[in-house]
C-alpha positions in Angstrom: -10.6 -48.5 9.2 -9.6 -50.9 11.2 -8.7 -50.7 15.1 -4.7 -51.6 14.6 -4.8 -49.1 11.7 -6.1 -46.5 13.4 -3.7 -47.1 16.2 -0.1 -46.7 14.0 -1.3 -43.7 12.1 -1.7 -42.2 15.8 1.3 -43.6 16.9 3.3 -42.3 13.6 1.7 -38.6 13.9 2.6 -38.4 17.5 6.2 -39.7 16.7 6.2 -37.2 13.8 5.1 -34.3 15.8 7.3 -35.2 18.5 10.7 -34.8 16.7 12.2 -31.8 15.2 14.2 -29.1 16.6 13.5 -28.0 20.8 14.3 -24.2 19.8 14.5 -22.9 23.8 15.3 -19.0 21.9 14.4 -17.6 18.7 14.9 -13.9 17.5 15.1 -11.9 14.6 16.3 -8.6 14.0 15.7 -6.5 11.0 18.0 -3.9 10.0 17.5 -0.5 8.1 17.3 -0.7 4.2 20.7 1.3 4.3 22.5 -2.1 5.7 24.0 -2.7 8.3 25.5 0.7 10.7 28.3 0.0 12.9 25.9 2.0 15.4 23.2 -0.9 15.3 24.9 -3.7 17.1 22.3 -6.7 17.6 21.6 -7.7 21.5 19.7 -11.3 21.8 19.2 -11.9 25.6 18.3 -15.4 26.6 18.3 -17.6 29.6 20.1 -21.3 30.7 18.0 -22.9 33.0 19.8 -26.3 32.6 23.6 -26.5 32.2 23.7 -30.2 32.0 21.9 -29.8 28.2 23.5 -29.5 25.1 23.1 -26.7 22.6 23.6 -25.6 19.3 23.9 -21.6 19.0 22.4 -20.3 15.5 23.3 -17.2 13.5 20.8 -16.6 10.9 22.1 -13.7 8.2 19.7 -12.4 6.1 21.8 -10.3 2.8 20.3 -9.3 -0.4 22.0 -11.3 -3.7 23.8 -8.3 -4.6 25.8 -8.1 -1.6 29.1 -7.5 -3.1 31.4 -9.2 -0.6 31.9 -13.5 -0.3 32.1 -12.6 3.8 32.1 -10.2 6.1 33.2 -9.8 9.9 31.7 -9.5 13.0 32.4 -8.8 16.5 30.9 -11.6 19.4 30.6 -10.1 22.9 28.8 -12.8 25.1 27.8 -11.5 28.7 27.4 -14.2 31.1 25.1 -14.1 34.2 28.5 -13.4 36.6 29.5 -10.4 34.4 31.8 -12.3 33.3 32.6 -10.6 29.2 33.8 -12.5 26.4 35.1 -11.0 22.9 35.6 -13.2 19.6 35.9 -11.4 15.8 34.4 -13.9 13.8 33.8 -14.1 9.7 30.6 -15.1 8.6 31.3 -17.0 4.7 28.1 -16.2 2.8 29.5 -18.1 -0.5 32.2 -20.2 -1.4 35.1 -19.1 -4.1 33.5 -18.5 -7.1 30.4 -16.3 -5.4 27.9 -19.3 -5.4 25.9 -18.3 -2.3 25.7 -20.9 0.4 22.0 -20.6 2.6 18.6 -20.1 1.2 18.5 -17.4 -1.6 15.6 -15.7 -4.0 15.5 -13.8 -7.1 16.4 -10.6 -4.1 17.5 -11.8 -1.1 19.0 -15.0 0.6 19.1 -16.0 4.6 21.6 -18.2 5.6 22.4 -20.5 9.0 25.9 -20.6 10.5 26.4 -22.2 13.3 28.8 -20.7 16.2 28.7 -23.6 18.4 27.7 -27.3 18.2 27.1 -29.5 21.1 27.7 -27.1 23.8 27.5 -26.7 27.4 26.3 -23.1 29.7 28.6 -23.6 32.6 26.0 -20.6 34.7 22.6 -20.4 34.7 20.6 -17.4 34.2 20.1 -14.8 31.8 23.5 -14.3 29.0 23.6 -12.0 26.9 25.3 -12.0 23.0 26.0 -8.8 21.1 26.8 -9.1 17.1 28.2 -5.9 16.1 29.2 -5.1 12.7 32.9 -5.1 12.2 33.9 -4.9 8.4 35.4 -1.9 6.5 32.4 -0.5 5.9 29.7 1.8 7.1 27.0 1.1 6.8 27.5 -2.4 5.3 24.7 -2.2 2.5 22.7 -5.3 1.7 23.1 -6.7 5.2 19.1 -6.8 6.3 18.7 -9.0 9.0 20.8 -10.5 11.7 19.0 -13.6 13.5 19.8 -15.7 16.7 19.0 -19.4 18.0 19.6 -21.9 20.5 18.5 -25.0 19.9 18.4 -28.1 22.8 20.6 -30.9 21.7 18.3 -34.4 22.5 20.1 -36.7 24.7 
């Protein structure tokens, strides 16, 4: 192989391995086989050091293909480093109007990424906490088996 071809190959590999999302925090919570109970809130504690950067906040839901609903409700509670607490109800859409699941589905389970915020900036550095609580009419909410959260730093 020529020296020039070797250099191009090395540069291409370096570029491909340097690309991709910059995940600054990621955690998954596995819920019990009986579903997601009101008492089983998922809490995610993540540090923010760069308040000038933009971040995407993504929630991941894992559910059975036998989940009986198109969506379900959650309550998001955000705890900021200065003690401020913010609450927000949020409907999580899992399927379209015809019952076709969004996300990646196998024979028995689906996993969907739901964008909570894109390109957001944090005004306070420090430890943040996001609590995701099941807020539907059923307790437990059968066939919801996992909740995850990730914080992705956008490239400048």
